[in-house]
ROKOL-320539 format. One line per field, with one value per residue: residue number from 0; residue in three letters; x, y, z of N, C-alpha, C in turn. Coordinates in Angstrom, 2 decimals. Atoms other than C-alpha are relative to their C-alpha. Example, Ala and Ser with C-alpha at 12.3 -4.5 7.8 and 13.67 -1.06 7.14 Angstrom:
seq [0,1]
type [ALA,SER]
n.px [0.89,-0.82]
n.py [-1.19,-1.19]
n.pz [0.00,-0.06]
ca.px [12.30,13.67]
ca.py [-4.50,-1.06]
ca.pz [7.80,7.14]
c.px [0.90,-0.77]
c.py [1.20,1.09]
c.pz [0.00,0.73]
//
This chain:
seq [0,1,2,3,4,5,6,7,8,9,10,11,12,13,14,15,16,17,18,19,20,21,22,23,24,25,26,27,28,29,30,31,32,33,34,35,36,37,38,39,40,41,42,43,44,45,46,47,48,49,50,51,52,53,54,55,56,57,58,59,60,61,62,63,64,65,66,67,68,69,70,71,72,73,74,75,76,77,78,79,80,81,82,83,84,85,86,87,88,89,90,91,92,93,94,95,96,97,98,99,100,101,102,103,104,105,106,107,108,109,110,111,112,113,114,115,116,117,118,119,120,121,122,123,124,125,126,127,128,129,130,131,132,133,134,135,136,137,138,139,140,141,142,143,144,145,146,147,148,149,150,151,152,153,154,155,156,157,158,159,160,161,162,163,164,165,166,167,168,169,170,171,172,173,174,175,176,177,178,179,180,181,182,183,184,185,186,187,188,189,190,191,192,193,194,195,196,197,198,199,200,201,202,203,204,205,206,207,208,209,210,211,212,213,214,215,216,217,218,219,220,221,222,223,224,225,226,227,228,229,230,231,232,233,234,235,236,237,238,239,240,241,242,243,244,245,246,247,248,249,250,251,252,253,254,255,256,257,258,259,260,261,262,263,264,265,266,267,268,269,270,271,272,273,274,275,276,277,278,279,280,281,282,283,284,285,286,287,288,289,290,291,292,293]
type [UNK,UNK,UNK,UNK,UNK,UNK,UNK,UNK,UNK,UNK,UNK,UNK,UNK,UNK,UNK,UNK,UNK,UNK,UNK,UNK,UNK,UNK,UNK,UNK,UNK,UNK,UNK,UNK,UNK,UNK,UNK,UNK,UNK,UNK,UNK,UNK,UNK,UNK,UNK,UNK,UNK,UNK,UNK,UNK,UNK,UNK,UNK,UNK,UNK,UNK,UNK,UNK,UNK,UNK,UNK,UNK,UNK,UNK,UNK,UNK,UNK,UNK,UNK,UNK,UNK,UNK,UNK,UNK,UNK,UNK,UNK,UNK,UNK,UNK,UNK,UNK,UNK,UNK,UNK,UNK,UNK,UNK,UNK,UNK,UNK,UNK,UNK,UNK,UNK,UNK,UNK,UNK,UNK,UNK,UNK,UNK,UNK,UNK,UNK,UNK,UNK,UNK,UNK,UNK,UNK,UNK,UNK,UNK,UNK,UNK,UNK,UNK,UNK,UNK,UNK,UNK,UNK,UNK,UNK,UNK,UNK,UNK,UNK,UNK,UNK,UNK,UNK,UNK,UNK,UNK,UNK,UNK,UNK,UNK,UNK,UNK,UNK,UNK,UNK,UNK,UNK,UNK,UNK,UNK,UNK,UNK,UNK,UNK,UNK,UNK,UNK,UNK,UNK,UNK,UNK,UNK,UNK,UNK,UNK,UNK,UNK,UNK,UNK,UNK,UNK,UNK,UNK,UNK,UNK,UNK,UNK,UNK,UNK,UNK,UNK,UNK,UNK,UNK,UNK,UNK,UNK,UNK,UNK,UNK,UNK,UNK,UNK,UNK,UNK,UNK,UNK,UNK,UNK,UNK,UNK,UNK,UNK,UNK,UNK,UNK,UNK,UNK,UNK,UNK,UNK,UNK,UNK,UNK,UNK,UNK,UNK,UNK,UNK,UNK,UNK,UNK,UNK,UNK,UNK,UNK,UNK,UNK,UNK,UNK,UNK,UNK,UNK,UNK,UNK,UNK,UNK,UNK,UNK,UNK,UNK,UNK,UNK,UNK,UNK,UNK,UNK,UNK,UNK,UNK,UNK,UNK,UNK,UNK,UNK,UNK,UNK,UNK,UNK,UNK,UNK,UNK,UNK,UNK,UNK,UNK,UNK,UNK,UNK,UNK,UNK,UNK,UNK,UNK,UNK,UNK,UNK,UNK,UNK,UNK,UNK,UNK,UNK,UNK,UNK,UNK,UNK,UNK,UNK,UNK,UNK,UNK,UNK,UNK,UNK,UNK,UNK,UNK,UNK,UNK]
n.px [0.94,-0.69,0.24,0.52,-0.64,0.95,0.48,-0.27,-0.50,1.22,0.24,1.27,-0.01,0.36,1.32,-0.04,-1.08,0.24,0.91,-0.39,-0.34,0.88,0.02,0.47,-1.12,-1.09,-1.13,-0.99,-0.25,-1.44,-0.43,-1.04,-1.21,-0.23,-0.50,1.03,-0.16,0.90,-0.56,-0.28,1.05,-0.13,0.23,-0.99,-1.36,-0.75,0.24,1.25,-0.23,-0.80,0.83,0.94,-0.66,-0.74,0.74,0.33,-0.62,-1.20,-0.64,0.76,0.90,1.37,0.26,-0.88,0.67,0.25,-0.52,-0.30,-1.12,-0.09,0.14,1.20,0.35,0.98,1.23,0.92,0.44,1.42,0.07,-0.95,-0.49,0.42,-1.17,0.32,-0.92,0.02,-0.04,-0.99,0.53,-0.04,-1.40,-0.43,0.58,-0.71,-1.36,0.04,0.81,-0.11,-0.78,0.82,1.31,-0.03,-0.72,-0.18,0.28,-1.17,0.12,-1.17,0.21,1.40,0.43,0.65,1.12,0.25,-0.95,0.20,1.26,0.25,0.96,1.32,0.33,-0.46,0.66,-0.80,0.72,-0.81,0.39,0.72,0.10,-0.62,0.03,1.04,0.92,-0.76,-0.12,1.31,0.27,-0.90,0.50,1.26,-0.24,-1.38,-0.42,-0.41,-1.12,0.16,-1.22,0.47,-1.00,0.17,-1.26,0.19,-0.79,0.75,0.99,-0.70,-0.33,1.22,0.56,-0.84,0.30,1.31,-0.16,-0.65,0.86,1.16,-0.50,0.48,-1.14,0.35,-0.24,-1.34,0.04,-0.88,-0.33,-0.46,0.88,0.74,-0.13,-1.23,0.33,0.81,-0.66,-1.32,-0.26,1.05,0.15,1.33,1.07,-0.43,0.81,1.39,0.85,-0.55,0.84,-0.38,1.05,-0.10,-1.19,0.09,0.84,-0.55,1.25,-0.16,-0.03,-1.37,-0.68,0.63,-1.00,-0.68,0.84,-0.55,0.78,-0.10,-0.04,-1.32,-0.22,0.86,-0.53,-1.12,0.50,0.68,-0.99,-0.50,1.12,0.40,1.41,0.89,-0.47,0.94,-0.47,0.94,-0.33,1.00,-0.30,1.11,-0.04,0.92,-0.58,-1.01,0.75,0.44,-1.16,-0.33,0.97,-0.27,-1.28,0.09,0.95,-0.61,-1.06,0.68,-0.28,0.74,1.46,0.61,0.88,1.29,0.33,-0.74,-0.75,0.31,0.27,-1.20,-0.12,-0.23,-1.40,-0.76,0.34,0.30,-1.14,0.28,0.26,1.27,1.06,0.11,0.59,1.43,0.65,0.08,0.86,-0.70,0.47,-1.12,0.28,-0.85,0.01,-0.50,-0.19,-0.69,-0.85,0.56,-0.89,-0.97]
n.py [-0.14,-0.26,1.05,-0.36,0.90,0.96,0.92,1.35,1.00,0.52,1.43,0.37,1.18,1.07,0.61,1.36,0.23,-0.78,0.72,-0.17,-1.41,-0.75,-1.30,-1.04,-0.43,-0.41,0.85,0.18,1.37,0.10,1.31,0.64,-0.76,-0.37,1.16,1.03,0.90,-0.38,-0.78,0.79,-0.08,-1.24,-1.14,-1.03,0.50,-0.36,0.97,-0.34,-1.22,0.33,0.70,-0.93,-0.80,0.87,0.21,1.40,0.41,-0.82,0.22,-0.70,0.88,-0.29,-1.42,-0.65,-0.41,-1.44,-0.25,-1.41,-0.38,-1.42,-0.80,-0.83,-0.44,0.77,-0.73,0.69,1.21,0.37,1.42,0.60,1.23,1.26,0.85,1.37,1.01,0.38,1.45,0.50,-0.13,-1.42,-0.38,0.63,-0.76,-1.28,0.21,0.45,-0.82,-1.44,-0.66,-0.09,-0.59,-0.94,-1.26,-0.83,-1.42,-0.74,-1.40,-0.43,0.09,0.09,1.31,0.05,0.91,0.72,1.11,0.90,0.73,0.35,-0.90,0.03,-1.08,0.42,-0.51,0.06,0.41,-0.31,0.82,1.17,1.06,1.25,0.05,0.85,-0.81,-0.50,1.10,0.23,-1.06,0.20,1.13,-0.38,-1.06,0.19,-1.08,-1.14,0.26,-0.47,-0.31,0.17,-0.62,0.29,0.18,1.20,1.01,1.24,-0.22,-0.09,1.36,0.75,-0.46,0.54,1.42,0.11,-0.39,1.11,1.19,-0.22,-0.51,-1.38,-0.80,-1.43,-0.51,-0.34,-0.38,-1.11,0.03,-1.27,-1.15,-0.27,-1.41,-0.08,0.63,-0.91,-1.29,0.10,1.14,0.18,-1.15,-0.61,0.60,1.34,1.02,0.16,0.03,0.14,0.77,-0.05,0.75,0.14,-0.58,-0.19,-1.17,-0.86,-0.52,-1.08,-1.30,-0.50,0.77,-0.19,-0.50,1.16,0.68,-0.06,-0.82,-1.41,-0.82,-0.02,1.29,0.11,-0.94,0.68,1.15,-0.39,-0.34,1.25,0.70,-0.36,-0.36,1.15,0.97,0.19,0.05,0.84,0.16,0.71,0.02,0.38,-0.93,-1.05,-1.35,-0.07,-0.07,-1.39,-0.80,0.36,-0.63,-1.44,-0.29,0.32,-0.93,-1.33,-0.02,-0.45,0.84,1.25,-0.06,1.15,0.73,0.17,-1.19,0.05,1.25,0.89,1.40,0.82,0.53,1.44,0.33,0.02,1.25,-0.02,0.52,0.67,-1.04,-0.67,0.91,0.01,-1.27,0.02,0.86,-0.77,-1.15,-1.15,-0.48,-0.29,-1.04,-0.13,-1.29,0.11,-1.29,0.10,-1.14,-0.79,-0.24,-1.08]
n.pz [-1.12,-1.25,-0.97,-1.31,-0.95,-0.58,1.01,-0.48,0.91,0.59,-0.07,-0.60,-0.83,0.90,-0.13,-0.48,-0.96,-1.20,-0.89,-1.40,-0.19,-0.90,0.66,-0.90,-0.82,0.88,-0.33,1.06,0.36,0.17,-0.48,0.78,0.23,1.39,0.73,0.03,-1.15,-1.08,-1.09,-1.19,-1.02,-0.77,0.89,-0.21,0.07,1.19,1.05,0.67,0.76,1.17,0.96,0.61,1.03,0.90,1.25,0.23,1.25,0.13,1.30,1.04,0.72,-0.38,-0.28,-0.96,-1.24,0.07,1.35,0.27,-0.86,-0.34,1.21,-0.06,-1.35,-0.74,-0.26,-0.90,0.69,-0.03,-0.28,-0.93,0.63,-0.62,0.20,-0.34,0.51,1.41,0.09,0.98,1.36,0.38,0.20,1.24,1.10,0.09,0.53,1.39,0.91,-0.22,1.04,1.21,-0.23,-1.10,0.20,-1.18,0.22,-0.48,0.38,0.75,1.44,0.40,0.49,1.31,-0.19,1.24,0.08,-1.13,0.15,1.39,0.64,-0.63,-0.94,-1.33,-1.20,-1.21,-1.21,-1.18,-1.15,0.51,-0.99,0.42,1.45,0.60,0.81,1.15,0.94,0.61,0.97,1.13,0.78,0.64,0.99,0.42,0.90,-0.82,-0.89,-1.38,-0.73,-1.37,-0.88,-1.42,-0.72,-0.80,0.69,0.24,1.05,1.28,0.41,0.28,1.28,1.07,0.12,0.64,1.40,0.70,-0.02,0.88,1.27,0.11,0.47,-0.05,-1.35,-0.45,-1.41,-0.35,-1.42,-0.56,-0.21,1.23,0.38,0.79,1.28,0.81,0.25,0.62,0.87,1.00,0.88,0.01,0.80,0.39,-0.66,0.39,-1.17,-1.35,-0.91,-1.41,-0.68,-1.45,-0.63,-1.44,-0.24,-1.05,-0.57,-0.97,0.66,0.13,1.03,1.30,0.95,0.57,0.99,1.35,0.93,-0.36,1.22,0.63,0.65,1.17,0.99,0.65,0.76,1.24,1.03,0.60,0.60,1.36,0.08,-0.08,-1.00,-1.10,-1.38,-0.74,-1.42,-0.79,-1.43,-0.88,-1.13,0.44,0.06,1.06,1.25,0.17,0.39,1.38,0.89,-0.01,0.66,1.42,0.63,0.06,1.01,1.22,1.16,-0.14,-0.04,-0.63,0.92,-0.67,-0.80,-1.27,0.02,1.12,-0.34,0.10,1.36,0.08,0.22,-1.25,-0.71,-1.43,-0.74,-1.26,-1.00,0.27,-0.39,-1.45,-0.40,0.32,-1.00,-1.23,0.22,0.56,1.30,0.89,0.99,1.17,0.67,1.36,0.63,1.27,0.37,1.10,1.14,-0.21]
ca.px [50.67,51.80,52.13,50.06,51.88,48.69,48.16,47.77,49.74,47.26,46.54,43.15,42.49,42.33,38.83,38.19,40.95,39.20,37.35,39.35,39.57,38.14,37.15,35.32,38.55,40.71,42.93,46.15,46.84,50.53,50.63,53.68,56.93,58.28,59.90,56.65,57.95,55.62,56.17,57.71,55.52,56.91,56.59,59.79,63.56,66.29,65.57,61.99,63.08,65.65,63.08,60.72,63.29,64.92,63.95,62.20,63.75,67.28,68.31,65.72,63.60,60.47,58.89,61.13,60.35,60.53,60.80,60.72,63.28,64.42,63.65,60.31,58.87,56.91,53.29,50.53,49.53,46.07,46.90,48.60,50.89,49.66,52.77,51.18,52.96,53.83,53.05,55.55,53.24,52.95,56.71,57.29,54.90,56.64,60.11,59.07,56.67,57.66,60.23,57.57,54.30,55.42,56.67,58.15,56.96,60.30,59.22,62.32,60.89,57.62,55.73,54.83,51.36,50.95,54.09,53.25,49.73,50.09,47.94,44.97,43.11,44.31,42.39,44.28,43.02,44.30,44.16,43.27,43.61,44.30,43.40,40.39,38.06,40.77,41.33,37.59,37.30,40.35,38.88,35.51,37.06,40.23,40.28,41.03,44.36,44.39,47.31,46.75,48.55,49.07,51.75,50.50,53.12,50.95,48.22,50.73,51.92,48.39,47.25,50.25,49.51,45.86,46.88,49.20,46.74,43.92,46.10,45.24,47.73,45.93,47.08,50.20,51.01,52.49,54.21,54.39,52.83,50.10,50.48,54.08,52.80,50.21,52.37,55.74,55.21,51.97,51.46,48.57,45.30,46.81,44.22,40.85,39.62,40.26,38.91,39.03,37.05,36.63,39.48,40.25,37.53,39.67,36.55,38.01,37.60,41.26,42.19,39.95,42.95,44.31,41.39,42.38,39.53,40.45,40.22,44.00,44.08,41.12,42.59,45.77,43.86,41.83,44.99,45.85,42.38,41.48,38.16,35.34,37.38,35.35,36.05,34.47,34.58,32.82,32.59,30.47,31.21,28.33,30.22,33.02,30.50,29.13,32.64,33.36,30.18,31.00,34.61,33.87,30.89,33.02,35.64,34.71,36.28,34.04,30.34,28.20,26.49,23.64,21.77,23.58,24.94,25.04,23.47,26.07,27.39,27.53,31.21,32.28,32.47,31.01,34.01,34.16,34.38,31.44,29.31,30.10,29.26,25.93,25.13,25.71,23.40,26.07,25.03,27.50,27.57,28.98,29.91,30.39,31.81,33.08,35.91,34.52,35.92,39.02]
ca.py [-105.80,-104.31,-106.74,-106.36,-107.70,-109.42,-111.23,-114.94,-117.77,-119.33,-122.83,-124.31,-126.73,-130.07,-131.37,-134.58,-133.99,-132.19,-134.96,-134.40,-130.64,-128.64,-125.71,-123.86,-123.74,-123.02,-125.99,-126.15,-129.37,-130.03,-133.72,-135.69,-134.38,-132.86,-136.15,-138.08,-139.81,-139.93,-137.45,-138.83,-139.45,-136.42,-134.18,-132.36,-132.60,-131.97,-135.21,-134.19,-130.72,-132.24,-134.58,-131.67,-129.86,-132.89,-133.06,-136.28,-136.33,-134.90,-136.36,-134.27,-137.26,-135.82,-132.52,-130.08,-129.17,-125.42,-124.91,-121.10,-120.91,-117.35,-116.23,-114.71,-112.90,-114.64,-113.69,-114.45,-118.01,-119.18,-122.75,-124.90,-127.60,-131.13,-133.25,-136.69,-139.93,-140.67,-144.30,-146.48,-146.48,-142.69,-142.27,-144.72,-142.80,-139.52,-140.93,-142.50,-139.91,-136.53,-135.75,-136.29,-135.12,-132.93,-129.36,-127.44,-123.84,-122.04,-118.80,-118.73,-119.56,-119.39,-122.61,-123.30,-124.76,-125.65,-127.76,-129.23,-130.30,-130.81,-127.82,-128.67,-125.85,-125.85,-125.39,-124.57,-126.45,-125.11,-127.65,-131.19,-133.21,-136.84,-136.25,-138.55,-135.78,-134.37,-137.78,-138.23,-134.84,-135.58,-138.92,-137.35,-134.55,-135.82,-132.79,-130.42,-130.31,-129.95,-128.22,-129.39,-127.31,-128.37,-128.72,-132.00,-134.62,-137.74,-136.23,-135.41,-139.01,-140.39,-138.22,-139.26,-142.90,-142.42,-140.69,-143.55,-146.27,-144.71,-143.52,-139.86,-137.96,-134.63,-134.15,-132.32,-131.70,-128.40,-128.23,-124.95,-121.51,-120.96,-117.18,-117.52,-119.89,-117.38,-114.29,-115.55,-118.71,-118.43,-116.15,-113.67,-115.14,-118.65,-120.47,-121.84,-121.90,-121.91,-124.42,-123.86,-126.49,-126.30,-123.96,-123.50,-121.15,-119.73,-119.24,-116.96,-113.29,-112.50,-115.16,-113.93,-112.21,-115.72,-116.76,-117.50,-115.77,-112.10,-109.17,-109.11,-112.81,-112.68,-109.61,-111.60,-114.67,-112.77,-111.56,-115.20,-116.21,-116.27,-114.67,-117.08,-118.93,-120.32,-119.61,-122.30,-122.16,-124.37,-124.24,-125.65,-122.70,-120.22,-117.02,-117.87,-118.51,-115.02,-113.56,-115.48,-114.17,-110.61,-110.73,-112.42,-110.15,-107.06,-108.07,-106.13,-108.65,-111.47,-112.12,-114.43,-117.16,-117.21,-114.55,-115.70,-119.16,-121.82,-125.26,-127.96,-128.77,-132.39,-132.14,-131.55,-134.99,-135.56,-135.92,-138.09,-134.97,-133.34,-136.43,-136.50,-132.81,-133.30,-136.14,-133.67,-131.08,-128.80,-126.70,-126.62,-123.52,-123.47,-120.27,-120.09,-116.93,-116.34,-114.09,-111.32,-110.61,-108.44]
ca.pz [21.73,25.02,27.90,31.03,34.10,35.21,31.92,32.81,31.31,28.96,30.14,30.75,33.53,31.73,31.04,32.90,35.44,38.29,40.10,43.29,42.96,45.86,43.72,46.47,48.44,45.40,46.24,44.20,42.33,42.86,43.73,42.66,41.28,38.10,37.16,37.60,40.74,43.75,46.55,49.73,52.76,54.53,51.46,52.42,52.19,49.66,47.81,47.07,45.96,43.63,42.06,41.43,39.32,37.66,33.96,33.01,29.53,29.94,26.58,24.73,23.70,25.33,26.43,28.27,31.88,31.14,27.37,27.39,30.22,30.80,27.26,28.23,31.20,33.89,34.50,36.94,36.12,35.22,36.28,38.87,37.42,38.12,38.62,38.75,37.93,34.30,33.52,31.63,28.60,28.60,28.98,26.13,23.86,24.70,23.98,20.69,19.31,20.72,18.04,15.36,16.93,19.82,20.02,22.96,23.24,23.50,21.86,19.66,16.24,14.36,13.65,10.03,10.55,6.88,7.00,10.40,9.41,5.68,4.77,7.02,8.79,12.39,15.65,18.85,21.93,25.26,28.08,27.01,30.21,29.36,25.72,25.30,24.07,21.81,20.23,19.68,17.95,15.79,14.72,13.91,11.83,10.12,7.79,10.69,12.49,16.28,17.96,21.54,24.19,27.81,30.49,31.99,31.07,31.67,29.50,26.76,26.74,26.84,23.91,21.81,22.58,21.59,18.37,17.44,18.42,16.37,13.48,14.09,11.97,12.54,16.17,17.36,21.03,22.24,25.63,27.54,27.86,25.30,25.46,24.27,21.59,20.41,20.68,19.46,17.46,15.46,12.49,12.31,11.00,11.00,13.16,12.15,15.73,19.47,22.01,25.77,27.65,31.44,32.37,36.05,37.38,40.21,42.35,45.03,44.18,44.84,42.28,39.46,37.87,37.21,35.03,31.46,29.65,30.11,27.66,27.07,26.25,23.88,22.17,21.50,20.35,17.77,16.02,15.32,14.11,10.44,9.40,10.24,12.87,15.76,19.43,21.59,25.39,27.92,31.71,34.52,36.83,36.55,37.54,35.12,32.34,32.95,32.75,29.55,27.96,29.00,27.79,24.48,23.78,24.41,21.82,18.65,16.26,17.53,17.03,19.12,17.11,19.65,21.66,24.81,25.65,22.95,23.06,23.57,20.08,18.98,18.10,21.71,23.36,26.80,29.11,32.22,34.39,32.66,33.14,36.84,37.12,35.36,37.76,40.60,39.05,37.57,34.57,31.67,29.51,25.98,24.18,20.41,18.85,15.32,14.13,11.98,8.52,8.54]
c.px [0.79,-0.39,-0.48,0.61,-0.94,-0.57,0.33,0.74,-1.19,-0.03,-1.36,0.21,-0.50,-1.40,0.16,1.02,-0.23,-0.83,0.34,0.27,-1.01,-0.07,-0.44,1.13,1.18,1.25,0.92,0.22,1.48,0.52,1.07,1.19,0.20,0.48,-1.03,0.13,-0.91,0.72,0.22,-1.10,0.07,-0.27,1.03,1.38,0.64,-0.26,-1.25,0.18,0.80,-0.84,-0.96,0.63,0.77,-0.80,-0.25,0.69,1.26,0.69,-0.77,-0.96,-1.47,-0.16,0.94,-0.79,-0.38,0.51,0.36,1.16,-0.05,-0.19,-1.15,-0.40,-1.01,-1.23,-0.79,-0.60,-1.49,-0.18,0.96,0.49,-0.42,1.08,-0.29,0.92,-0.20,0.14,1.07,-0.49,0.02,1.43,0.53,-0.53,0.72,1.38,-0.02,-0.60,0.23,0.73,-0.80,-1.27,-0.03,0.81,0.08,-0.23,1.15,-0.05,1.11,-0.19,-1.47,-0.29,-0.68,-1.13,-0.33,0.92,-0.28,-1.22,-0.33,-1.07,-1.40,-0.27,0.25,-0.78,0.95,-0.90,0.93,-0.55,-0.81,-0.04,0.74,-0.18,-1.11,-0.94,0.69,0.12,-1.33,-0.31,0.90,-0.48,-1.26,0.19,1.45,0.52,0.34,1.15,-0.28,1.38,-0.40,1.09,-0.32,1.39,-0.01,0.66,-0.74,-1.04,0.63,0.33,-1.22,-0.60,0.84,-0.26,-1.35,0.09,0.64,-0.93,-1.14,0.38,-0.52,1.17,-0.26,0.13,1.48,-0.13,1.03,0.16,0.49,-1.10,-0.68,0.03,1.27,-0.22,-0.75,0.79,1.26,0.09,-1.07,-0.19,-1.40,-0.95,0.33,-0.89,-1.43,-0.94,0.79,-1.00,0.57,-1.13,0.35,1.32,-0.22,-0.81,0.56,-1.14,0.16,0.19,1.42,0.80,-0.59,0.97,0.76,-0.84,0.55,-0.74,-0.09,0.06,1.35,0.27,-0.83,0.47,1.18,-0.49,-0.56,0.97,0.52,-1.12,-0.26,-1.47,-0.88,0.41,-0.94,0.73,-1.04,0.51,-1.13,0.43,-1.25,-0.08,-0.78,0.63,1.05,-0.68,-0.47,1.16,0.41,-0.92,0.25,1.26,-0.10,-0.94,0.59,1.09,-0.62,0.24,-0.73,-1.50,-0.54,-0.94,-1.38,-0.30,0.76,0.88,-0.48,-0.47,1.27,0.10,0.36,1.49,0.85,-0.38,-0.32,1.17,-0.46,-0.33,-1.35,-1.17,-0.20,-0.62,-1.48,-0.76,-0.20,-0.87,0.70,-0.60,1.21,-0.45,1.03,-0.14,0.66,0.03,0.81,0.79,-0.60,1.00,0.92,-0.40]
c.py [0.21,-1.05,0.57,-0.94,-0.99,-0.95,-1.42,-0.81,-0.80,-1.51,-0.22,-1.14,-1.14,-0.52,-1.44,-0.24,0.71,-0.74,0.24,1.44,0.67,1.41,1.11,0.53,0.45,-0.84,-0.15,-1.48,-0.14,-1.35,-0.58,0.89,0.26,-1.18,-1.10,-0.97,0.45,0.80,-0.89,0.21,1.29,1.22,1.09,-0.61,0.32,-0.97,0.29,1.23,-0.29,-0.70,0.94,0.78,-0.85,-0.23,-1.48,-0.53,0.84,-0.15,0.65,-0.87,0.24,1.47,0.54,0.44,1.48,0.50,1.45,0.50,1.47,0.90,1.00,0.26,-0.94,0.87,-0.72,-1.18,-0.23,-1.48,-0.37,-1.30,-1.23,-1.03,-1.45,-0.97,-0.25,-1.51,-0.44,0.14,1.43,0.45,-0.59,0.76,1.33,-0.18,-0.35,1.03,1.49,0.70,0.18,0.81,1.03,1.24,0.75,1.46,0.79,1.47,0.52,-0.04,-0.16,-1.38,0.15,-1.02,-0.78,-1.20,-1.03,-0.88,-0.32,0.83,-0.03,1.29,-0.48,0.72,-0.16,-0.39,0.24,-0.78,-1.20,-1.16,-1.25,-0.25,-0.82,0.80,0.52,-1.09,-0.29,1.06,-0.13,-1.13,0.37,1.01,-0.08,1.11,1.28,-0.43,0.57,0.18,0.06,0.44,-0.31,-0.11,-1.29,-1.18,-1.33,0.15,0.10,-1.40,-0.80,0.41,-0.52,-1.49,-0.22,0.32,-1.13,-1.20,0.13,0.63,1.41,0.91,1.50,0.59,0.32,0.53,1.08,0.06,1.37,1.04,0.39,1.47,0.21,-0.63,0.96,1.23,-0.11,-1.02,-0.27,1.28,0.59,-0.75,-1.43,-1.11,-0.02,-0.05,-0.11,-0.76,0.11,-0.63,-0.16,0.51,0.17,1.27,0.97,0.70,1.14,1.33,0.51,-0.75,0.22,0.50,-1.15,-0.72,0.23,0.99,1.42,0.82,-0.03,-1.30,-0.12,0.96,-0.61,-1.12,0.44,0.42,-1.24,-0.81,0.50,0.43,-1.26,-1.04,-0.02,-0.02,-0.74,-0.19,-0.77,0.00,-0.44,0.92,1.25,1.40,0.15,0.03,1.42,0.89,-0.29,0.71,1.50,0.33,-0.24,0.96,1.39,0.09,0.34,-0.87,-1.34,0.25,-1.29,-0.68,-0.22,1.25,0.05,-1.24,-0.88,-1.36,-0.82,-0.60,-1.48,-0.33,0.06,-1.24,0.26,-0.63,-0.70,1.02,0.65,-0.89,-0.07,1.29,0.05,-0.86,0.74,1.25,1.23,0.36,0.38,1.02,-0.06,1.40,-0.16,1.38,-0.19,1.29,0.71,0.13,1.17,1.24]
c.pz [1.29,1.02,1.32,1.02,0.64,-1.03,0.41,-1.03,-0.47,0.01,0.63,0.96,-0.85,0.27,0.44,1.08,1.31,1.03,1.47,0.36,0.92,-0.52,0.95,0.87,-0.84,0.21,-1.19,-0.25,-0.30,0.46,-0.90,-0.18,-1.46,-0.83,-0.13,1.14,1.12,1.06,1.21,1.03,0.77,-0.84,0.18,-0.17,-1.33,-1.14,-0.78,-0.87,-1.26,-1.05,-0.71,-1.15,-1.00,-1.27,-0.24,-1.25,-0.24,-1.34,-1.14,-0.77,0.32,0.30,1.06,1.22,-0.05,-1.34,-0.29,0.85,0.38,-1.20,0.08,1.44,0.65,0.27,1.08,-0.75,0.12,0.35,1.11,-0.63,0.79,-0.28,0.41,-0.73,-1.50,-0.07,-0.99,-1.44,-0.50,-0.28,-1.31,-1.21,-0.18,-0.62,-1.49,-0.95,0.11,-1.13,-1.28,0.22,1.13,-0.33,1.32,-0.37,0.61,-0.37,-0.89,-1.51,-0.30,-0.56,-1.34,0.08,-1.26,-0.13,1.09,-0.18,-1.46,-0.67,0.59,0.76,1.42,1.09,1.17,1.17,1.18,1.19,-0.44,0.99,-0.42,-1.50,-0.63,-0.91,-1.24,-1.06,-0.69,-1.05,-1.22,-0.90,-0.77,-1.11,-0.47,-0.92,0.76,0.90,1.38,0.61,1.47,0.97,1.46,0.63,0.81,-0.70,-0.18,-1.10,-1.37,-0.51,-0.37,-1.34,-1.17,-0.21,-0.69,-1.49,-0.80,-0.13,-1.01,-1.33,-0.29,-0.37,0.07,1.39,0.17,1.43,0.27,1.51,0.45,0.06,-1.30,-0.40,-0.81,-1.37,-0.90,-0.41,-0.85,-1.13,-1.04,-0.80,0.12,-0.94,-0.43,0.56,-0.51,1.20,1.29,0.84,1.40,0.79,1.49,0.57,1.49,0.29,1.03,0.74,0.99,-0.72,-0.21,-1.07,-1.40,-1.06,-0.67,-1.05,-1.41,-0.89,0.55,-1.28,-0.71,-0.76,-1.28,-1.10,-0.75,-0.89,-1.34,-1.10,-0.71,-0.67,-1.42,0.01,-0.04,1.01,1.20,1.33,0.81,1.42,0.68,1.45,0.77,1.20,-0.40,-0.03,-1.09,-1.36,-0.27,-0.42,-1.44,-0.98,-0.09,-0.79,-1.50,-0.73,-0.18,-1.06,-1.37,-1.22,0.06,-0.03,0.59,-0.99,0.58,0.82,1.32,-0.03,-1.15,0.52,-0.16,-1.40,0.01,-0.11,1.26,0.79,1.47,0.75,1.28,1.09,-0.21,0.40,1.50,0.51,-0.27,0.98,1.32,-0.15,-0.52,-1.36,-0.83,-1.03,-1.12,-0.57,-1.35,-0.65,-1.28,-0.26,-1.20,-1.14,0.27,-0.78]
//
């Protein structure tokens, strides 16, 4: 597949993590530092800059700060990294569990999903926030593996802790750019589904090119979906829901399971963010599409 220079890096805005987000103003979420240490009061200076680039796990016991490094080209991003503090419990979970349940997206080798998940069908979830909804779905469906992709270090640690606490052996956490994961590290027709819940809507018109759900991205995704695989998107941003419906409907390898938007399926848990949005009168749209037979 040829690369479009405007293709976004495929990360969803984490569900449940936007309570303070000024979406109408398109405010970037860059609080904190790359190491998880709080930003100084002045927010400037060489010390702050050094902390932002200092790897949190220099010994390789946790997720890398930039796993793909210079191996792959940079693109317009569909997300803003959220560098909030990593709690001691999250850091402990990352150090203990990353080597077993975590995977850096370096783009250098293909992932054997059968070996990684013991032969389970695997769904890719892009953007999982703090992981509560992901853990609930994994517990409710232990016969499906979830490859959960995000760049939010506290959320990665929290999800690993939840997986350990609840004995959820069907979760693996991927750290880095999901487009590199899809393009370089997953085999064709290897996924049983894709989940993208509440991605950043990038409300300003000049930022629409940063939205995750674009024709180029969906075209790539469908090459990695097995026949019958389910694509499930959800958003509370009406204009983005319309774009999602248009893009997904235009992809010839996908078929909509409903005439338009889908009713909220029982298997998608109600997140804290979604509940707050519903209390404010937001309308959440789900979209359910299926990969046609090859």
